[in-house]
Backbone as JSON, one array per atom type, in Angstrom:
{
  "sequence": "MAELTTDRILTLAPDAASAASARSLASPARWAALHADHDVLWGHCQGSGKTPYLTSVDRAEPGATRCTCPSRKFPCKHALALLLLRAQQPDAFGADPAPEPVRTWMTGRTARAAA",
  "N": [[-48.67, 111.68, -20.52], [-50.11, 111.2, -17.43], [-48.55, 111.51, -14.24], [-47.49, 108.46, -13.17], [-47.72, 106.3, -10.47], [-46.2, 103.6, -8.65], [-48.17, 102.2, -7.2], [-50.53, 102.98, -8.54], [-50.04, 101.97, -11.12], [-49.99, 99.24, -10.59], [-52.67, 98.8, -10.03], [-53.72, 98.43, -12.49], [-53.19, 95.84, -13.11], [-54.35, 92.6, -14.02], [-54.59, 90.62, -12.12], [-53.29, 89.41, -8.94], [-51.07, 87.75, -9.34], [-50.08, 88.59, -11.82], [-49.28, 91.18, -11.16], [-47.24, 90.63, -9.3], [-45.44, 89.23, -10.94], [-44.84, 91.24, -12.77], [-43.47, 93.04, -11.15], [-41.12, 91.57, -10.73], [-40.03, 91.63, -13.25], [-39.42, 94.24, -13.62], [-36.8, 95.43, -14.06], [-34.01, 96.89, -15.51], [-32.09, 95.09, -16.45], [-33.49, 92.89, -17.34], [-34.41, 93.59, -19.78], [-33.79, 93.98, -23.21], [-33.94, 96.28, -24.63], [-35.07, 99.56, -23.93], [-37.21, 102.18, -24.46], [-38.54, 105.48, -25.01], [-40.84, 107.85, -26.28], [-42.66, 110.83, -27.02], [-45.21, 109.77, -27.39], [-45.27, 106.96, -26.94], [-44.19, 104.15, -24.98], [-41.73, 101.67, -25.31], [-40.24, 98.41, -25.54], [-37.93, 95.62, -25.51], [-38.34, 92.6, -24.07], [-36.76, 89.9, -22.62], [-38.05, 86.76, -22.74], [-39.02, 83.38, -22.09], [-38.54, 82.24, -24.5], [-36.63, 82.21, -27.64], [-36.73, 84.63, -29.03], [-36.98, 87.98, -27.99], [-39.8, 89.56, -26.38], [-41.76, 92.06, -27.89], [-42.87, 94.9, -26.48], [-45.27, 97.4, -25.9], [-46.62, 100.57, -24.81], [-49.22, 102.85, -24.82], [-48.71, 106.13, -24.14], [-50.61, 108.06, -23.6], [-52.75, 106.67, -22.71], [-52.33, 104.57, -20.42], [-53.37, 102.01, -19.94], [-53.68, 100.96, -22.4], [-52.12, 98.7, -24.2], [-49.66, 96.69, -25.91], [-48.28, 93.56, -26.7], [-46.01, 91.06, -27.76], [-46.02, 88.66, -26.48], [-47.44, 85.46, -25.46], [-49.47, 85.72, -23.59], [-52.77, 85.76, -22.21], [-53.71, 87.57, -20.55], [-54.6, 90.94, -19.75], [-53.63, 94.17, -19.0], [-50.55, 92.57, -19.96], [-47.91, 91.04, -17.98], [-45.49, 92.03, -18.93], [-46.08, 94.53, -20.08], [-46.98, 95.85, -17.81], [-44.6, 95.79, -16.31], [-43.0, 97.39, -17.93], [-44.23, 99.88, -17.6], [-43.83, 100.16, -14.82], [-41.04, 100.32, -14.74], [-40.65, 102.73, -16.12], [-41.82, 104.52, -14.34], [-40.22, 104.15, -12.08], [-37.52, 104.16, -12.87], [-36.79, 106.25, -14.88], [-34.55, 107.17, -16.25], [-33.44, 104.96, -17.41], [-34.41, 104.66, -19.91], [-34.04, 104.97, -23.4], [-34.09, 106.96, -26.44], [-34.63, 105.96, -28.94], [-36.21, 105.64, -32.16], [-39.48, 104.22, -32.41], [-40.01, 100.8, -33.36], [-41.3, 99.49, -36.5], [-43.7, 97.77, -36.09], [-44.71, 98.86, -33.68], [-45.13, 101.54, -34.36], [-47.1, 101.19, -36.33], [-49.19, 100.12, -34.78], [-49.7, 102.3, -33.08], [-50.47, 104.25, -34.97], [-52.82, 103.11, -35.93], [-54.35, 103.24, -33.57], [-54.58, 106.02, -33.27], [-56.01, 106.65, -35.61], [-58.42, 105.26, -35.15], [-59.35, 106.63, -32.92], [-59.84, 109.11, -34.0], [-61.95, 108.62, -35.65]],
  "CA": [[-49.15, 110.71, -19.56], [-50.09, 111.68, -16.06], [-47.55, 110.85, -13.42], [-47.95, 107.18, -12.67], [-47.01, 105.75, -9.32], [-46.19, 102.14, -8.6], [-49.49, 101.73, -6.75], [-51.51, 103.2, -9.62], [-49.74, 101.02, -12.18], [-50.38, 97.89, -10.16], [-54.12, 98.67, -10.09], [-54.04, 98.0, -13.86], [-52.92, 94.4, -13.22], [-55.58, 91.8, -14.01], [-54.62, 89.79, -10.91], [-52.12, 89.55, -8.07], [-49.93, 87.04, -9.94], [-49.52, 89.47, -12.85], [-48.59, 92.27, -10.47], [-45.99, 90.09, -8.74], [-44.53, 88.94, -12.06], [-44.39, 92.52, -13.33], [-42.44, 93.57, -10.25], [-39.86, 90.86, -10.93], [-39.51, 92.02, -14.57], [-39.16, 95.68, -13.63], [-35.37, 95.65, -13.9], [-33.42, 97.08, -16.84], [-31.32, 93.91, -16.85], [-34.4, 91.93, -17.98], [-34.85, 94.17, -21.04], [-32.73, 94.21, -24.21], [-34.1, 97.67, -25.06], [-36.1, 100.36, -23.27], [-37.24, 103.47, -25.13], [-39.74, 106.28, -24.83], [-40.96, 109.15, -26.94], [-43.82, 111.58, -26.51], [-46.45, 109.01, -27.52], [-45.25, 105.53, -26.63], [-43.07, 103.45, -24.33], [-41.56, 100.36, -25.93], [-39.02, 97.7, -25.17], [-37.79, 94.18, -25.8], [-38.14, 91.86, -22.83], [-36.4, 88.5, -22.87], [-38.9, 85.78, -22.08], [-38.47, 82.03, -22.08], [-38.22, 81.85, -25.87], [-35.42, 82.73, -28.26], [-36.94, 86.01, -29.45], [-37.58, 88.83, -26.95], [-41.14, 90.09, -26.63], [-41.86, 93.5, -28.15], [-43.93, 95.4, -25.62], [-45.47, 98.85, -26.06], [-47.67, 101.17, -24.01], [-49.63, 104.18, -25.26], [-48.49, 107.01, -22.98], [-51.83, 108.82, -23.33], [-53.7, 105.75, -22.09], [-51.45, 103.49, -19.96], [-54.02, 100.71, -20.0], [-53.63, 100.51, -23.79], [-50.81, 98.07, -24.35], [-49.52, 95.63, -26.91], [-47.1, 92.74, -26.44], [-45.95, 89.86, -28.59], [-46.05, 87.46, -25.64], [-48.67, 84.69, -25.65], [-50.39, 85.86, -22.45], [-54.15, 86.15, -22.45], [-54.04, 88.6, -19.55], [-54.46, 92.28, -20.3], [-52.33, 94.15, -19.65], [-49.67, 91.47, -19.55], [-46.88, 91.38, -17.01], [-44.44, 92.79, -19.6], [-46.54, 95.91, -20.19], [-46.95, 96.4, -16.45], [-43.2, 96.0, -15.95], [-42.52, 98.55, -18.69], [-44.75, 101.05, -16.89], [-43.13, 100.26, -13.54], [-39.69, 100.81, -15.03], [-40.72, 104.16, -16.48], [-42.12, 105.26, -13.12], [-39.17, 104.01, -11.07], [-36.18, 104.38, -13.42], [-36.97, 106.89, -16.19], [-33.26, 107.35, -16.91], [-33.07, 103.72, -18.09], [-35.01, 104.67, -21.23], [-33.42, 105.72, -24.48], [-35.02, 107.71, -27.28], [-34.65, 105.42, -30.3], [-37.54, 105.6, -32.76], [-40.19, 102.96, -32.24], [-39.98, 99.92, -34.54], [-42.49, 99.54, -37.36], [-44.94, 97.25, -35.49], [-45.21, 99.79, -32.67], [-45.66, 102.71, -35.08], [-48.35, 100.78, -36.97], [-50.18, 100.02, -33.72], [-50.05, 103.66, -32.64], [-51.19, 104.89, -36.06], [-54.17, 102.55, -35.87], [-55.04, 103.8, -32.4], [-54.89, 107.4, -33.58], [-57.06, 106.65, -36.62], [-59.68, 104.85, -34.53], [-59.77, 107.7, -32.02], [-60.32, 110.22, -34.81], [-63.18, 108.22, -36.37]],
  "C": [[-49.05, 111.33, -18.18], [-49.04, 110.9, -15.28], [-48.12, 109.56, -12.83], [-47.08, 106.73, -11.51], [-47.05, 104.23, -9.4], [-47.56, 101.61, -8.21], [-50.54, 101.86, -7.85], [-51.28, 102.22, -10.77], [-50.23, 99.63, -11.81], [-51.9, 97.71, -10.1], [-54.58, 98.26, -11.49], [-53.89, 96.48, -14.03], [-54.23, 93.61, -13.17], [-55.71, 90.9, -12.78], [-53.32, 89.96, -10.14], [-50.89, 88.87, -8.66], [-49.27, 87.89, -11.02], [-48.75, 90.62, -12.23], [-47.25, 91.79, -9.91], [-44.98, 89.8, -9.85], [-43.98, 90.23, -12.66], [-43.3, 93.13, -12.46], [-41.1, 92.89, -10.49], [-39.24, 91.2, -12.29], [-39.12, 93.48, -14.65], [-37.71, 95.99, -13.27], [-34.78, 95.84, -15.3], [-32.63, 95.88, -17.34], [-32.18, 92.87, -17.57], [-34.81, 92.37, -19.39], [-33.66, 94.43, -21.97], [-32.78, 95.64, -24.73], [-35.23, 98.29, -24.27], [-36.07, 101.75, -23.91], [-38.57, 104.17, -24.89], [-39.68, 107.5, -25.74], [-42.22, 109.8, -26.39], [-45.08, 110.72, -26.45], [-46.43, 107.6, -26.94], [-44.0, 105.12, -25.86], [-42.95, 102.13, -25.07], [-40.25, 99.73, -25.49], [-39.08, 96.25, -25.6], [-37.45, 93.49, -24.5], [-37.84, 90.4, -23.17], [-37.29, 87.59, -22.05], [-38.22, 84.42, -22.1], [-38.06, 81.56, -23.47], [-36.95, 82.51, -26.38], [-35.54, 84.23, -28.59], [-37.56, 86.83, -28.33], [-38.97, 89.32, -27.37], [-41.05, 91.59, -26.88], [-43.08, 94.01, -27.42], [-44.05, 96.91, -25.81], [-46.68, 99.3, -25.23], [-47.95, 102.56, -24.57], [-49.54, 105.11, -24.05], [-49.72, 107.83, -22.63], [-52.86, 107.98, -22.59], [-52.93, 104.52, -21.61], [-52.07, 102.11, -19.93], [-54.04, 100.13, -21.41], [-52.23, 100.0, -24.07], [-50.84, 97.04, -25.47], [-48.23, 94.88, -26.6], [-47.16, 91.5, -27.33], [-45.93, 88.57, -27.77], [-47.39, 86.74, -25.83], [-49.71, 84.85, -24.54], [-51.78, 86.28, -22.9], [-54.61, 87.19, -21.42], [-53.77, 89.97, -20.14], [-54.61, 93.31, -19.19], [-51.47, 93.0, -19.12], [-48.61, 91.98, -18.58], [-45.76, 92.21, -17.63], [-44.82, 94.27, -19.72], [-46.55, 96.58, -18.81], [-45.52, 96.7, -16.01], [-42.62, 97.2, -16.67], [-42.99, 99.85, -18.02], [-44.05, 101.25, -15.55], [-41.72, 100.81, -13.73], [-39.69, 102.3, -15.33], [-40.96, 105.01, -15.23], [-40.94, 105.27, -12.15], [-37.78, 104.36, -11.57], [-36.26, 105.04, -14.8], [-35.65, 107.08, -16.95], [-32.78, 106.09, -17.64], [-33.57, 103.68, -19.53], [-34.22, 105.52, -22.21], [-34.5, 106.42, -25.3], [-35.0, 107.22, -28.72], [-36.07, 105.45, -30.85], [-38.17, 104.22, -32.56], [-40.09, 102.12, -33.51], [-41.32, 99.95, -35.27], [-43.75, 98.94, -36.72], [-45.55, 98.18, -34.43], [-45.8, 101.03, -33.35], [-46.99, 102.38, -35.74], [-49.48, 100.69, -35.94], [-50.64, 101.41, -33.28], [-50.83, 104.42, -33.72], [-52.63, 104.39, -36.1], [-54.98, 103.09, -34.71], [-55.47, 105.24, -32.67], [-56.05, 107.49, -34.58], [-58.41, 106.27, -36.02], [-60.22, 105.94, -33.6], [-60.36, 108.88, -32.8], [-61.66, 109.9, -35.49], [-64.42, 108.4, -35.52]]
}
């Protein structure tokens, strides 16, 4: 992934409200897990519900995101916050393997790109 700056990440936001919300979520304290490998960023962000949202970003294409939140905005504030965190606090990320839903999503993306 090319070096992403805060300004460049925020240009991916669908609107100003999403950008503002992403900034407020861009704190490791808001995330139960933050991880990165060569291909994908992923994390669990605690939302208003009982179960944290699983959010992932394809590092080769930062606009390609997936989140279990109910938002209809793309990318959602959680994906934007994950990117902001990576740009601003890369040391907050661990290296645990991605969970199965993230691996399945990435495998599908790779297969579609090859077709």
